[in-house]
N, C-alpha and C positions, 0 to 999 in steps of 0.2 A: 444630692447624694447618689453615687453610682449604684446601678443595679448589680447585685452580687449573685452570680450563678455558681453553684457548687455542684460538682460532679463526683459521685462515688464510684470509683473504678477507673483504672488507667489502662484498660484493654483497648481493643480497636474501636469499640462503640464510644467509650468515654472520651478517648483522645481525639477521635475524628470530630465529635461534637465540639470539643474545646477549640480545635484548629479552625473549623469552619465558622464558629461563632466569632473568633478573633478576626478572621479574614473579613467578615462582614460587619464587624462592630469593634471599633477601636476604644470605646469608652467602658464597656462592661467589665467589671471585675470578675475574673475567672479563677476558681480554685478547684484543683483535682486532688482527690484523696485516695490513697491506696496503701495498704499495709503489705502487699505482696512484694513490690519493688519500688524503688525511688523513681525510676524512669520507665517509660513505655518501651516494651520490647516485642519482638515478633514471637508470639506463642508457638506458632507452627515450626519455629526453628529450634525449639528445645532439644529435639532429637539430634540435631546436627552439632550442637555443643557437646553432647555426651559422646558422639561418635568421632569427635576431633576435627570435624570439617569447618567449624566456626568457633570463634571465641564469643563469650557473652557480649562484649562490647560491640561486636559486629552485628548483633541481632537488634540493636537499637537504631531505628530508621533516622533518628535525629540526634545531633550532638547534644550533650548535656546543657550547653549554653543556650540552646534553641528556646527553652521554656522561659528563661528569665528575659531574653531578648524580646519575646512576644508577650511578656507580662501575663504568663500563665503560672500561677503559684502552685507548687507541688507540695503536698503534705504526706509524709511517709508514716502513716498510722492507720489503724483499723477503726472503723465506725462501730461503736458498741450499741448505740440506740439512736432513734430519730423521734423527736417531739414535733409532730406535724402541726399541732395547734400553735406552738410558739416559734415554729420554723427554726429549730435548733438541733444540731447534731452533737452527740457526746462521743468523743474520740478516746483513745487510750489515755491521753494526758491533759486534754482541754476540750472546750466546746467551740463550735463554729455556728454562726447564724447564717441564714441564706434568704434570698428573695425568691429565687427559683432553684429547684433541685432536680438533678438528673441522676437516676439510679441505673448504673451500668455495671453491676457486680458480677456478671458472668455466670459460670456454671461451677458445680462441684461434683466429684465422682459419686456414683450411686453405691450404696451399701445396702444389703438386704438382710441384715441381722444374722449373718453367718457366724457361727461359733468360731472365735479366734480372729475375727476380722480386724481387731485393733491391736494385734500383737506386733512387736518390733519385727521388721522384715516383711510386713504387709503394707502395700501402699498403692496409690493411684499414680497417674501421670498427667497432671493438668497444670500445676503451678510451678513457679521457679523453685519453691521450697521442695516440691516433689523431686525435681531434678537434682537439687543439692542432696536430698536424702538418698536418692539412688546412687549418686556418685560416691557418697560416704559408705554405702552398704557394699558396693561392688569393687571398690579400689583396694587392692592389697588385702582381700578378704577371702573367706572360705566359700563364697557363693559360686558353685559350679553348676547348679541346676535351678531353674525357675519355672513356675507355673503361672500362666496368664489366664485370667477368667474373663470371658466376654469377647465375642468375635466381631469387632468393629474397627474403625479407623485407628483409634488410640491403641487398641490391642496390637495391631500390626506394627505400628511405630515402636511400641514397647518391645515386641519380639525382635525387630530389626536392630534396635539399639543393643539389646543383650547379646544377640547373635554376633554383632560386630566385635564383641570382647570375648568370644569363645565360650559363652555361657549356654548350656543346653536348655532348650525351651520346650515345654509342653503347653499346648494352647487348647483350652476347653471352650468349645463352641456349642451353644445350646441347640441351634438349628441343624438341619441336615446338610447345610452347606455354609460356607463362610458368609457372614453378614446377611443372613437369610431374610431379615425383615426389609431389606432394601434391594438386594440383587436377585434377579431371576436365577433359576437353578443352574443353568449352563455357566454363567459367569461366576457364580459362587463356587461351583465345583472346580472351575478352571483356576481360580485364585488359591483355593485350598490345596489343590494338587501341585501348583507352582511352589507354594511354601514348603510342602512336604518333600517333593522330588528334587527341586533345584536349590533349596536352602536348608533342607534337613530339619525343618521345624516339625515337632511331633503334634500334628493337628488332630484333635480328637472331636469328631463331630457327634452331635446328639449326646453331649456329655455336660454335666453341670457340677458345680461345687456344692458339697454338703457341709463340710467344716474344715477348719485349718487347725493342725495339730501343733501344740507347743512343745519345743524341745527342751533338753536339760539346761540349755543356756538361756531359756526364757524367750527365745525367738521362734519364729515359724520354722518348722522342720519337715512338714509334709502336709498334703491335703488328702481328704477323703472325698471321692466323687459320689454322685447320686447312685451310681451303679455299684458302689462299695469298694472301688479300687483305691488303694493307697499309693500316692505318688510322692516319693521323697524329694525334697527341695529345700533351698535355703532362702528363697525369695518368692513372694506371691504378689503378682500384679493384678489389681482389681480394675478392670476396664469395661465393666458391664454398663456402659452408658453414663450420662451425666444428667443432672437436674439443676434448675435455677438456684443460685446461691442467695437465698432470701430468708433464711430461717430467722435472722435477727429482726425481721419486719413482720412476723406473723401475728404478734399480739398488738398490732396497731390498727388504725382505721383504714389502712390501705387495702384496696380490694385485690385479693389474691386467689387464684385458682391453682393451676399448675405452675404459673409464673405470675408476675405482676401484670394485671390485666390493663390493657391500654386500648384506646380507640385509634382511628386511622392517623391521627396527629401525634400518636405516641403519648397522649395525655392519660394520666391515671384518674381515679375518682376524686382525688384531692387537688384543689386548685394549685397551679404553679409547680406541680410535681409530675415528672415525666420518667419513663423507663425505656431503655434501649438495649439491644444486644441479646445475649443468651437468656437473660432473666425476664425479658418482656414476652407477654402472651397477648398476641393481637386478637381481639374479640371477634372481629369479622375479617378473617384473612381472605385474600384474593383467591379466585378459583385456581385450584392446582397447588396452592401453598398451604403450609401447616401453620398452626397458631404460634408455635415456638420453633424457631429454626436456629440451632446452635452452630452456625458456620460463620467463618471470618467475614465473608463479603456482605452478609446480612447486617452484621454489626457496623460495618463501614457505611452501608447505605442508610441505616437508621441514624448514624451519627451525622451524616451529611444533611439529612432531613431536619434533625433537631437543630443543627447549626443555623439553618435558615429560619426556622420557626422562632428560635430564641433571639434572632436578630430582627424580629417584627416582620418577617416575611413568611407568614404561616402557610405551610404546604403539607399535604398529606403524604404519608409514606407509601411509595409505589415500588414494590419489589420487582415487578416485571416477570419475565419467564424464569423459572427455576433453573439454576445450573450449579454444578459443583465439580471439584476436581480433587484428586488425591493420588497417592503413590503407594502401591503394594510391593515393597522391596523395589525391584527394578521395572515394574509394570506401571505405566501411567494410565490413569482413569479419568474420563470426563463423562458428565451426563448433562443433558439439556432437555428441558421440558419435563414431561411426566412419564417415567418408565417404572411401572410397579413390579414388585417381586413376583406377582402372579397376574397373568393377563386378565383383563376385564372383558365383560361380555361383548361390548361394542368395539373391541379392538382386534386388529390383526397385527402380526409380527413377522418381520423378516430378520433372520439371524444368520450371520456368516462368521465362521471361525477359521483361522489359519490351520491347515492340516497338521502342522508340527509345532508351531510356536504359540505362546499365550497372547495371541492377538485376535481381537474380535470386534464386530460391528453389529449393533442391534438398532433397528428402527421400528417404532411402534406407531401405527397409523389407524385412522378411523376406517372401519370395515366398509362403510357405505360410501363415504366421500373420498377416501384414500388420503385425506389430509394428515400431514405429519403431526404426531402428538409428542414424541420424544425420541432421544437418541442416547444409547449407551456405547461408549467407545473405550476399548482397552488396547494400549500399545500403538495407537495412531493418534496424532494430535490434530484436532479440528479447530477451525477458527470460530470463536464465540460469536462474532458479529453475523456471520453467515448462517450458523445454526439458529440463532435467535430470529433472524429474518425469515427463515423457512417456517418456523413454528408460528410466528405472529401472522404471516400471510397465508397460513394453512396450505402450504405448497403440497401437492400430491407426491406420494412416495416415488413415482416414476421420475418426476422432475428432480427430486433430491438425488437420486442415484446418478442421473446423467450429469448433474452439476457437482458431484462429489469432489472432483479435482479442485474446484474453486475453494472448497473448505479446508483442504489439506494444508496443515501448518508445519509439516516436517521439513527439515533442511533439504537442500537440493539433492544430496547424495544418499538420502535414506530410501529404503525400499517403499514403494507405493503399491497399494492393493486395490485400486478402484476397478481395474479390469476383472480381477478375480471375483470381487463382490458382485459386479453387474452380471457376470457370466452365471453365477449361481442363481441370482434372481431370475434371469431369463429361463434357465432350466426349470425352475420351480413354478413359474407363472406363464410359460409359453409366450414370452415377449421377446422382442428383438432390440432392447435398449442398447445404446452405445454411448460411451463417455464423450462429452463435449470438450472442445479445446478450452483451456483455462481462460476465464474472463477477468483480465487484470483490473478492469473498472469495478467489478463486483468485489474483488478481493481487497483492493487498496482504497477505493473510493475516488471520486472525481478530483478531490482537492489534494490528493497525495501524488 
C-alpha cells in the first residue's frame, strides 16, 4: 500500500513540499487540501490583479494540468477538524485519512476586538477571498475614502491598490514612523514622507484605531481614533499584522504556542505530523532568526526541507542569513542579516541617504571587530549572493564599502552611488577608502 502524504494548505510552503516530495519520490500518494483556491497562486501578486497589471490566471506559476500530470491530487475544501489518534481529517463534505500530515495553513489577519471590526466594508488583505471582496466593494460603488489600520507591508500594498483607483487613503500608524517595529527611524520617516509627499497618502503617525462606526446602510461609515478624531470613510482595511491560521487545531493534542511548535526537522509533538510556513513556530531558531517568520521565502525553504524529509532523506531546516525584500510604492527595499529598529549596545552604524531622493544605504557592524552584521537598502538593488557572503565571512565594513560595486544589481544605465557612499564614510571616519574595480568572478562566479 502506498504511503499517503496529506498537505493542508496550497500556499508556497505546502505546494513546495508537494513538488519536492514528488520530485524525489514517484510512488507516494500526495493530496493537497485548500478551501481558498483550487490551484496554487502567487499571494504576493494579489495587488497586481486589483491594479490591472496581471490577470488571476497569470499569477499561477504552473498550468492547471501540471498537478494531474505529476499525480498531486488537489481537494478544494476546508478542513474542519483533525483526529490525530485515527489519522483522519474531516472536510466540508467528506473525510480523508493520512499516513503523514503536513500542516501549512498560513496566516490570518489580526483583529484586536475593535468595536465594528466585523461590519461590512471592513476587511483584511491576505486571501483570494479578500481580493474578491475588495473588488466587489470598490467597483462601481460609493467608496471614495478608506482608512487603513496598521503600518506594515500589507498596509502599504493596500494603500497603493486603493490609490491606483483614485480612492483617498488615511493610514493609521501606531509608531512614530512607518513600520517602527522593523525599520530604524531614518528609513521609517523616509518612507512615511514619500507616501505623504509623493503619493498623497494621509499618513497619521502615533495614531491608533478606537472603533469603527456603522452607517445607516449597515456598513462602515467612519472610524474614531484613540485621540478622539472621527474620519469619514466607506472602507476600512485591517492590516495590523497576521497570526498563524491554526484556530481549528487548538483543542487537540498538537503542541501550540504562538504557532504550531516544531523542532529543527519541522516535526510536531505528534508522530508523522509536520508544520511549515507561516503557521510553524520553530522551538529553537537559529541565531538572528525569529521563531515565526511569515515571509514567502521561509515557506519555500521549509517546503524544500520537508520534501526531502518525507522522501526518507531526513534533513534539518537551515534558514541561513535572514533576508527580505519589498516595495513601498515605487521604492524597492532589501535587507540582509540583522538590522534592528534600534541600535544595540555592541553595534555601530553607517547610514547614507541621497540628499534629494528616497534612496539610502545602512550598514550595521560590530563595534569592536568591524564585522558586518546587516544591511538595509532602499532604492538600490544589491546582489543577494554577495551580501550573504559578506555577512557569513564577517567581512569588515571597510571591505564592504570598497567592494560595494560588486554587489550592485542595477541595470547598466541606472545611477550608481558607491562613490558618494564612500565619500561620506571617509568624512565621518577619517579614512581614505576608494572603490575597487568590479570583480566579475565575485559577481557571476567561476562557472558562469
